[in-house]
GURO-958727 format. One record per residue (C-alpha): residue number from 1; residue in three letters; x, y, z. Coordinates in nm, 2 decimals. Layout:
BEGIN
+-----+------+--------+--------+--------+
: seq : type :      X :      Y :      Z :
+-----+------+--------+--------+--------+
: NUM :  ALA :      X :      Y :      Z :
...
+-----+------+--------+--------+--------+
REM end
This chain:
BEGIN
+-----+------+--------+--------+--------+
: seq : type :      X :      Y :      Z :
+-----+------+--------+--------+--------+
:   1 :  MET :   2.90 :  -2.88 :   0.65 :
:   2 :  ASN :   3.10 :  -2.56 :   0.68 :
:   3 :  VAL :   2.91 :  -2.31 :   0.89 :
:   4 :  GLY :   3.02 :  -2.04 :   0.66 :
:   5 :  THR :   2.79 :  -2.18 :   0.40 :
:   6 :  LEU :   2.48 :  -2.24 :   0.61 :
:   7 :  VAL :   2.19 :  -2.35 :   0.38 :
:   8 :  CYS :   1.82 :  -2.29 :   0.44 :
:   9 :  SER :   1.67 :  -2.63 :   0.43 :
:  10 :  THR :   1.31 :  -2.61 :   0.53 :
:  11 :  ILE :   1.05 :  -2.38 :   0.68 :
:  12 :  ILE :   0.88 :  -2.52 :   0.99 :
:  13 :  ALA :   0.51 :  -2.43 :   1.02 :
:  14 :  GLY :   0.28 :  -2.44 :   1.31 :
:  15 :  MET :   0.50 :  -2.60 :   1.58 :
:  16 :  CYS :   0.74 :  -2.51 :   1.86 :
:  17 :  VAL :   1.10 :  -2.58 :   1.77 :
:  18 :  MET :   1.28 :  -2.40 :   2.06 :
:  19 :  GLY :   1.34 :  -2.72 :   2.25 :
:  20 :  GLY :   1.39 :  -2.52 :   2.57 :
:  21 :  MET :   1.68 :  -2.32 :   2.43 :
:  22 :  ALA :   1.73 :  -1.95 :   2.50 :
:  23 :  GLU :   1.64 :  -1.70 :   2.23 :
:  24 :  SER :   1.76 :  -1.37 :   2.11 :
:  25 :  SER :   1.54 :  -1.09 :   1.98 :
:  26 :  THR :   1.64 :  -0.80 :   1.74 :
:  27 :  PRO :   1.40 :  -0.52 :   1.67 :
:  28 :  LEU :   1.28 :  -0.42 :   1.33 :
:  29 :  ILE :   1.29 :  -0.04 :   1.32 :
:  30 :  ALA :   1.19 :   0.17 :   1.01 :
:  31 :  ASN :   1.38 :   0.48 :   0.91 :
:  32 :  ASP :   1.13 :   0.70 :   1.07 :
:  33 :  GLY :   1.16 :   0.52 :   1.40 :
:  34 :  THR :   0.84 :   0.31 :   1.37 :
:  35 :  SER :   0.86 :  -0.03 :   1.53 :
:  36 :  VAL :   0.76 :  -0.28 :   1.26 :
:  37 :  GLY :   0.83 :  -0.60 :   1.46 :
:  38 :  ALA :   1.13 :  -0.81 :   1.56 :
:  39 :  VAL :   1.35 :  -1.10 :   1.45 :
:  40 :  ARG :   1.37 :  -1.39 :   1.69 :
:  41 :  VAL :   1.66 :  -1.63 :   1.67 :
:  42 :  TRP :   1.72 :  -1.95 :   1.86 :
:  43 :  ASN :   1.89 :  -2.29 :   1.81 :
:  44 :  THR :   1.87 :  -2.65 :   1.90 :
:  45 :  ALA :   2.16 :  -2.89 :   1.89 :
:  46 :  GLU :   2.16 :  -2.91 :   1.51 :
:  47 :  ARG :   1.94 :  -2.63 :   1.38 :
:  48 :  LEU :   1.93 :  -2.25 :   1.38 :
:  49 :  TYR :   1.59 :  -2.07 :   1.35 :
:  50 :  VAL :   1.53 :  -1.72 :   1.23 :
:  51 :  GLU :   1.18 :  -1.58 :   1.26 :
:  52 :  CYS :   1.03 :  -1.24 :   1.18 :
:  53 :  VAL :   0.74 :  -1.14 :   1.41 :
:  54 :  PRO :   0.53 :  -0.83 :   1.29 :
:  55 :  ALA :   0.42 :  -0.56 :   1.54 :
:  56 :  THR :   0.05 :  -0.50 :   1.60 :
:  57 :  LEU :  -0.12 :  -0.37 :   1.28 :
:  58 :  TRP :   0.18 :  -0.46 :   1.06 :
:  59 :  TYR :   0.20 :  -0.77 :   0.84 :
:  60 :  MET :   0.49 :  -0.92 :   0.65 :
:  61 :  ARG :   0.51 :  -0.94 :   0.27 :
:  62 :  ALA :   0.85 :  -1.09 :   0.21 :
:  63 :  MET :   1.15 :  -1.20 :   0.41 :
:  64 :  LYS :   1.51 :  -1.29 :   0.32 :
:  65 :  ALA :   1.77 :  -1.43 :   0.55 :
:  66 :  HIS :   2.12 :  -1.56 :   0.55 :
:  67 :  ALA :   2.36 :  -1.69 :   0.83 :
:  68 :  ALA :   2.73 :  -1.75 :   0.82 :
:  69 :  ALA :   3.03 :  -1.79 :   1.05 :
:  70 :  THR :   3.17 :  -1.46 :   0.93 :
:  71 :  LEU :   3.05 :  -1.14 :   0.77 :
:  72 :  GLU :   3.23 :  -1.24 :   0.45 :
:  73 :  GLY :   3.01 :  -1.56 :   0.44 :
:  74 :  ILE :   2.70 :  -1.34 :   0.36 :
:  75 :  PRO :   2.66 :  -1.29 :  -0.01 :
:  76 :  GLN :   2.77 :  -0.93 :  -0.10 :
:  77 :  LYS :   2.89 :  -0.72 :  -0.39 :
:  78 :  ASN :   3.11 :  -0.42 :  -0.31 :
:  79 :  GLY :   3.02 :  -0.46 :   0.05 :
:  80 :  ASN :   2.64 :  -0.45 :  -0.01 :
:  81 :  PRO :   2.43 :  -0.76 :   0.07 :
:  82 :  GLN :   2.28 :  -0.94 :  -0.22 :
:  83 :  GLN :   1.93 :  -1.05 :  -0.11 :
:  84 :  GLY :   1.88 :  -1.25 :  -0.42 :
:  85 :  LYS :   2.16 :  -1.49 :  -0.31 :
:  86 :  PHE :   2.04 :  -1.54 :   0.05 :
:  87 :  ALA :   1.98 :  -1.89 :   0.15 :
:  88 :  ALA :   1.62 :  -1.82 :   0.28 :
:  89 :  SER :   1.35 :  -1.65 :   0.07 :
:  90 :  ILE :   1.01 :  -1.66 :   0.23 :
:  91 :  ASP :   0.68 :  -1.51 :   0.10 :
:  92 :  SER :   0.42 :  -1.65 :   0.33 :
:  93 :  ASP :   0.34 :  -1.72 :   0.70 :
:  94 :  PRO :   0.51 :  -1.85 :   0.91 :
:  95 :  TRP :   0.80 :  -1.61 :   0.85 :
:  96 :  ARG :   1.05 :  -1.86 :   0.98 :
:  97 :  ALA :   1.37 :  -2.01 :   0.83 :
:  98 :  GLU :   1.56 :  -2.31 :   0.94 :
:  99 :  PHE :   1.94 :  -2.35 :   0.89 :
: 100 :  SER :   2.16 :  -2.65 :   0.95 :
: 101 :  LEU :   2.44 :  -2.56 :   1.21 :
: 102 :  GLY :   2.68 :  -2.81 :   1.05 :
: 103 :  SER :   3.00 :  -2.81 :   1.25 :
: 104 :  ALA :   2.92 :  -2.50 :   1.46 :
: 105 :  LYS :   2.91 :  -2.56 :   1.83 :
: 106 :  PRO :   2.79 :  -2.38 :   2.15 :
: 107 :  GLY :   2.98 :  -2.06 :   2.20 :
: 108 :  ASP :   3.04 :  -1.99 :   1.83 :
: 109 :  THR :   2.91 :  -1.66 :   1.70 :
: 110 :  LEU :   2.72 :  -1.63 :   1.37 :
: 111 :  CYS :   2.66 :  -1.33 :   1.15 :
: 112 :  ILE :   2.29 :  -1.30 :   1.04 :
: 113 :  ALA :   2.14 :  -1.08 :   0.78 :
: 114 :  ALA :   1.76 :  -1.05 :   0.77 :
: 115 :  HIS :   1.56 :  -0.82 :   0.55 :
: 116 :  VAL :   1.18 :  -0.78 :   0.55 :
: 117 :  SER :   0.92 :  -0.60 :   0.35 :
: 118 :  ALA :   0.63 :  -0.50 :   0.57 :
: 119 :  GLN :   0.30 :  -0.31 :   0.54 :
: 120 :  CYS :   0.05 :  -0.14 :   0.77 :
: 121 :  ASP :  -0.30 :  -0.05 :   0.65 :
: 122 :  GLY :  -0.34 :   0.20 :   0.94 :
: 123 :  GLY :  -0.55 :   0.17 :   1.25 :
: 124 :  TYR :  -0.56 :   0.21 :   1.63 :
: 125 :  LEU :  -0.35 :   0.01 :   1.87 :
: 126 :  PRO :  -0.56 :  -0.22 :   2.09 :
: 127 :  GLY :  -0.55 :  -0.24 :   2.47 :
: 128 :  ASN :  -0.75 :  -0.02 :   2.70 :
: 129 :  THR :  -0.84 :   0.20 :   2.40 :
: 130 :  SER :  -1.05 :  -0.05 :   2.21 :
: 131 :  ALA :  -1.37 :  -0.24 :   2.27 :
: 132 :  ASP :  -1.66 :  -0.39 :   2.09 :
: 133 :  ILE :  -1.99 :  -0.20 :   2.11 :
: 134 :  THR :  -2.19 :  -0.32 :   2.41 :
: 135 :  ASN :  -2.44 :  -0.60 :   2.33 :
: 136 :  LEU :  -2.31 :  -0.67 :   1.98 :
: 137 :  PRO :  -2.10 :  -0.96 :   1.88 :
: 138 :  VAL :  -1.79 :  -0.90 :   1.68 :
: 139 :  THR :  -1.94 :  -1.04 :   1.37 :
: 140 :  VAL :  -2.27 :  -0.86 :   1.33 :
: 141 :  SER :  -2.44 :  -1.01 :   1.03 :
: 142 :  TYR :  -2.40 :  -1.17 :   0.70 :
: 143 :  LEU :  -2.44 :  -0.95 :   0.39 :
: 144 :  HIS :  -2.72 :  -1.16 :   0.23 :
: 145 :  TRP :  -2.80 :  -1.06 :  -0.12 :
: 146 :  TYR :  -3.04 :  -1.20 :  -0.38 :
: 147 :  ASP :  -2.95 :  -1.28 :  -0.74 :
: 148 :  MET :  -3.13 :  -1.51 :  -0.98 :
: 149 :  TYR :  -2.80 :  -1.66 :  -1.08 :
: 150 :  PHE :  -2.79 :  -1.83 :  -0.74 :
: 151 :  ASP :  -3.17 :  -1.89 :  -0.72 :
: 152 :  GLY :  -3.20 :  -1.74 :  -0.38 :
: 153 :  VAL :  -3.02 :  -1.56 :  -0.10 :
: 154 :  PHE :  -2.64 :  -1.59 :  -0.11 :
: 155 :  PRO :  -2.42 :  -1.50 :   0.19 :
: 156 :  GLY :  -2.15 :  -1.28 :   0.03 :
: 157 :  GLY :  -1.98 :  -1.17 :   0.34 :
: 158 :  TYR :  -2.03 :  -1.00 :   0.68 :
: 159 :  ILE :  -1.99 :  -0.67 :   0.87 :
: 160 :  THR :  -1.81 :  -0.60 :   1.19 :
: 161 :  VAL :  -1.90 :  -0.31 :   1.42 :
: 162 :  ALA :  -1.68 :  -0.18 :   1.70 :
: 163 :  VAL :  -1.57 :   0.13 :   1.89 :
: 164 :  THR :  -1.20 :   0.20 :   1.83 :
: 165 :  GLY :  -1.07 :   0.49 :   2.02 :
: 166 :  GLU :  -1.29 :   0.79 :   1.93 :
: 167 :  PHE :  -1.43 :   0.62 :   1.62 :
: 168 :  LEU :  -1.71 :   0.40 :   1.53 :
: 169 :  SER :  -1.56 :   0.13 :   1.30 :
: 170 :  VAL :  -1.78 :  -0.05 :   1.04 :
: 171 :  ARG :  -1.59 :  -0.31 :   0.84 :
: 172 :  PHE :  -1.72 :  -0.50 :   0.54 :
: 173 :  THR :  -1.56 :  -0.84 :   0.46 :
: 174 :  ALA :  -1.65 :  -1.02 :   0.14 :
: 175 :  GLU :  -1.64 :  -1.40 :   0.12 :
: 176 :  TRP :  -1.67 :  -1.68 :  -0.13 :
: 177 :  SER :  -1.47 :  -1.50 :  -0.40 :
: 178 :  CYS :  -1.71 :  -1.20 :  -0.38 :
: 179 :  GLU :  -1.57 :  -0.85 :  -0.44 :
: 180 :  LEU :  -1.70 :  -0.52 :  -0.30 :
: 181 :  VAL :  -1.82 :  -0.28 :  -0.57 :
: 182 :  ASP :  -1.95 :  -0.01 :  -0.34 :
: 183 :  THR :  -2.03 :   0.00 :   0.03 :
: 184 :  HIS :  -2.28 :   0.22 :   0.23 :
: 185 :  VAL :  -2.33 :   0.29 :   0.60 :
: 186 :  TYR :  -2.59 :   0.46 :   0.81 :
: 187 :  ALA :  -2.48 :   0.57 :   1.16 :
: 188 :  SER :  -2.68 :   0.80 :   1.38 :
: 189 :  LYS :  -2.83 :   0.84 :   1.73 :
: 190 :  THR :  -3.17 :   0.83 :   1.55 :
: 191 :  PRO :  -3.30 :   0.51 :   1.40 :
: 192 :  PRO :  -3.33 :   0.52 :   1.02 :
: 193 :  GLY :  -3.65 :   0.53 :   0.82 :
: 194 :  ALA :  -3.67 :   0.36 :   0.48 :
: 195 :  LEU :  -3.33 :   0.25 :   0.37 :
: 196 :  ALA :  -3.19 :   0.34 :   0.03 :
: 197 :  MET :  -2.82 :   0.28 :  -0.03 :
: 198 :  ASP :  -2.76 :   0.59 :  -0.25 :
: 199 :  GLN :  -2.91 :   0.81 :   0.02 :
: 200 :  LEU :  -2.70 :   0.69 :   0.31 :
: 201 :  PRO :  -2.45 :   0.94 :   0.45 :
: 202 :  TYR :  -2.13 :   0.73 :   0.43 :
: 203 :  ASN :  -2.03 :   0.57 :   0.10 :
: 204 :  HIS :  -1.73 :   0.42 :  -0.07 :
: 205 :  ALA :  -1.71 :   0.32 :  -0.44 :
: 206 :  PHE :  -1.44 :   0.12 :  -0.62 :
: 207 :  SER :  -1.33 :   0.07 :  -0.98 :
: 208 :  GLU :  -1.36 :  -0.27 :  -1.14 :
: 209 :  VAL :  -0.98 :  -0.32 :  -1.14 :
: 210 :  SER :  -0.95 :  -0.25 :  -0.77 :
: 211 :  SER :  -1.26 :  -0.41 :  -0.61 :
: 212 :  PRO :  -1.14 :  -0.51 :  -0.26 :
: 213 :  TYR :  -1.25 :  -0.79 :  -0.03 :
: 214 :  GLU :  -1.25 :  -0.56 :   0.28 :
: 215 :  ASP :  -1.35 :  -0.20 :   0.34 :
: 216 :  THR :  -1.36 :  -0.01 :   0.67 :
: 217 :  PHE :  -1.54 :   0.31 :   0.77 :
: 218 :  LEU :  -1.40 :   0.50 :   1.06 :
: 219 :  ILE :  -1.67 :   0.75 :   1.17 :
: 220 :  PRO :  -1.58 :   1.00 :   1.44 :
: 221 :  LEU :  -1.82 :   0.96 :   1.74 :
: 222 :  ALA :  -1.80 :   1.34 :   1.77 :
: 223 :  ASP :  -1.96 :   1.37 :   1.42 :
: 224 :  LEU :  -2.25 :   1.17 :   1.55 :
: 225 :  GLY :  -2.28 :   1.37 :   1.87 :
: 226 :  ALA :  -2.23 :   1.04 :   2.05 :
: 227 :  ALA :  -2.08 :   1.00 :   2.40 :
: 228 :  VAL :  -2.04 :   0.72 :   2.64 :
: 229 :  GLY :  -2.38 :   0.57 :   2.72 :
: 230 :  ASP :  -2.55 :   0.70 :   2.40 :
: 231 :  SER :  -2.73 :   0.46 :   2.17 :
: 232 :  VAL :  -2.60 :   0.46 :   1.81 :
: 233 :  TYR :  -2.79 :   0.29 :   1.52 :
: 234 :  VAL :  -2.59 :   0.13 :   1.24 :
: 235 :  ALA :  -2.72 :   0.00 :   0.90 :
: 236 :  ALA :  -2.49 :  -0.13 :   0.63 :
: 237 :  GLY :  -2.53 :  -0.25 :   0.27 :
: 238 :  ALA :  -2.31 :  -0.33 :  -0.03 :
: 239 :  ASN :  -2.31 :  -0.40 :  -0.39 :
: 240 :  MET :  -2.10 :  -0.70 :  -0.47 :
: 241 :  ALA :  -1.96 :  -0.89 :  -0.77 :
: 242 :  LEU :  -1.89 :  -1.26 :  -0.80 :
: 243 :  PRO :  -1.67 :  -1.40 :  -1.09 :
: 244 :  ALA :  -1.90 :  -1.62 :  -1.30 :
: 245 :  PHE :  -1.68 :  -1.75 :  -1.58 :
: 246 :  THR :  -1.37 :  -1.66 :  -1.79 :
: 247 :  ASN :  -1.41 :  -1.59 :  -2.16 :
: 248 :  PRO :  -1.17 :  -1.74 :  -2.41 :
: 249 :  ASP :  -0.99 :  -1.40 :  -2.44 :
: 250 :  GLY :  -0.92 :  -1.41 :  -2.07 :
: 251 :  SER :  -1.17 :  -1.15 :  -1.96 :
: 252 :  VAL :  -1.39 :  -1.23 :  -1.66 :
: 253 :  GLU :  -1.77 :  -1.21 :  -1.66 :
: 254 :  TYR :  -1.93 :  -1.12 :  -1.32 :
: 255 :  CYS :  -2.27 :  -1.16 :  -1.17 :
: 256 :  TYR :  -2.38 :  -0.88 :  -0.94 :
: 257 :  GLY :  -2.59 :  -0.87 :  -0.62 :
: 258 :  THR :  -2.71 :  -0.60 :  -0.38 :
: 259 :  GLY :  -2.80 :  -0.66 :  -0.02 :
: 260 :  TRP :  -2.81 :  -0.54 :   0.34 :
: 261 :  ALA :  -2.66 :  -0.68 :   0.65 :
: 262 :  ASN :  -2.92 :  -0.88 :   0.83 :
: 263 :  ALA :  -3.14 :  -0.90 :   0.52 :
: 264 :  ASP :  -3.47 :  -1.07 :   0.51 :
: 265 :  ALA :  -3.56 :  -1.37 :   0.30 :
: 266 :  THR :  -3.54 :  -1.17 :  -0.02 :
: 267 :  GLY :  -3.20 :  -1.03 :   0.06 :
: 268 :  THR :  -3.32 :  -0.67 :   0.00 :
: 269 :  ASN :  -3.44 :  -0.53 :   0.34 :
: 270 :  GLY :  -3.18 :  -0.46 :   0.61 :
: 271 :  MET :  -3.22 :  -0.40 :   0.98 :
: 272 :  ALA :  -3.04 :  -0.12 :   1.17 :
: 273 :  TYR :  -2.85 :  -0.22 :   1.48 :
: 274 :  GLY :  -2.88 :  -0.01 :   1.80 :
: 275 :  ALA :  -2.61 :  -0.03 :   2.06 :
: 276 :  VAL :  -2.47 :   0.16 :   2.35 :
: 277 :  VAL :  -2.13 :   0.33 :   2.32 :
: 278 :  PRO :  -1.90 :   0.19 :   2.58 :
: 279 :  ASP :  -1.63 :   0.37 :   2.79 :
: 280 :  VAL :  -1.31 :   0.26 :   2.63 :
: 281 :  GLY :  -1.07 :   0.48 :   2.81 :
: 282 :  GLY :  -1.01 :   0.75 :   2.55 :
: 283 :  GLY :  -0.85 :   0.74 :   2.21 :
: 284 :  GLY :  -0.57 :   0.50 :   2.13 :
: 285 :  GLU :  -0.25 :   0.57 :   1.94 :
: 286 :  TYR :  -0.31 :   0.59 :   1.57 :
: 287 :  ILE :  -0.06 :   0.41 :   1.33 :
: 288 :  PRO :  -0.08 :   0.55 :   0.98 :
: 289 :  PRO :  -0.07 :   0.34 :   0.67 :
: 290 :  GLY :   0.28 :   0.27 :   0.54 :
: 291 :  GLN :   0.52 :   0.03 :   0.38 :
: 292 :  ALA :   0.88 :  -0.04 :   0.49 :
: 293 :  GLY :   1.18 :  -0.24 :   0.38 :
: 294 :  ILE :   1.39 :  -0.30 :   0.68 :
: 295 :  TRP :   1.72 :  -0.46 :   0.77 :
: 296 :  ALA :   1.75 :  -0.61 :   1.12 :
: 297 :  GLY :   2.04 :  -0.54 :   1.35 :
: 298 :  ASP :   2.27 :  -0.25 :   1.44 :
: 299 :  LYS :   2.59 :  -0.35 :   1.26 :
: 300 :  ASP :   2.66 :  -0.19 :   0.92 :
: 301 :  PHE :   2.76 :  -0.37 :   0.61 :
: 302 :  PRO :   3.08 :  -0.22 :   0.46 :
: 303 :  GLY :   2.91 :  -0.11 :   0.13 :
: 304 :  LYS :   2.76 :   0.23 :   0.05 :
: 305 :  ASN :   2.40 :   0.12 :   0.06 :
: 306 :  PRO :   2.23 :   0.14 :   0.40 :
: 307 :  ALA :   2.21 :  -0.22 :   0.53 :
: 308 :  THR :   2.27 :  -0.39 :   0.87 :
: 309 :  TYR :   2.32 :  -0.73 :   1.02 :
: 310 :  PHE :   2.35 :  -0.87 :   1.37 :
: 311 :  THR :   2.53 :  -1.15 :   1.55 :
: 312 :  TYR :   2.41 :  -1.45 :   1.75 :
: 313 :  THR :   2.60 :  -1.68 :   1.98 :
: 314 :  ILE :   2.50 :  -2.05 :   1.97 :
: 315 :  GLU :   2.36 :  -2.18 :   2.30 :
+-----+------+--------+--------+--------+
REM end
């Protein structure tokens, strides 16, 4: 095979393919200077591997890659790379492509073009600035809710409570095809009395066309008057929808349920959680939500459109 026409053959999932060979890493930097991740490249005697690794809080949505013996071997039009003609097009994890080296040998230099679409939903970087609330597991409780359609209590998801930087984080996660219709949180240094969702201080509501499977409340500890060592009480409830069946016209019928985290046998009465705020070393760096389309490398294609590539020497 001519190395100038390297072809993506398969994607390797869930196993090490480095075979002891050295690797090269090229950063993925957005136009605003944000680090989105890196592209790792390594080879064995017969194969070349190109893998995109997202940075913390970022995740990949699409990856395209191509490798050739010369820059001219990468599909282009008027000097601009044509992603649609790249040998590798990947839309799921692992973000790794495998190429046959053909007649290429150690010491040969290849030109590699790699483009990724990445997204960040926003959040705080981990490390010494993040910790779970003392005495609470990461997964706090199932969101049990009662609906006659299921003839009893149905576990529709769970909540996660943690301290992240200077915030109390309460995350709802729906399961079993359930969707969140609206979410409600109580957080205070004072235990709650009788719980009523529409009377809780923190609320999110969603339209039918955008009902999510996850939702997160970031509540400033300062708003609660909470400092290290203080007890904070949290209660959480949600209304959820579960697809029941599809009509002949394609519309979907839903059944609905309401319930609290740590509900009782009827799925209607929740319990507030009390926990001590830990010392997490101050606020962490906040990464705002964003999307990015990024070319790896520092060598410019000759066309007018901004696009880059990089080189790799076979080991």
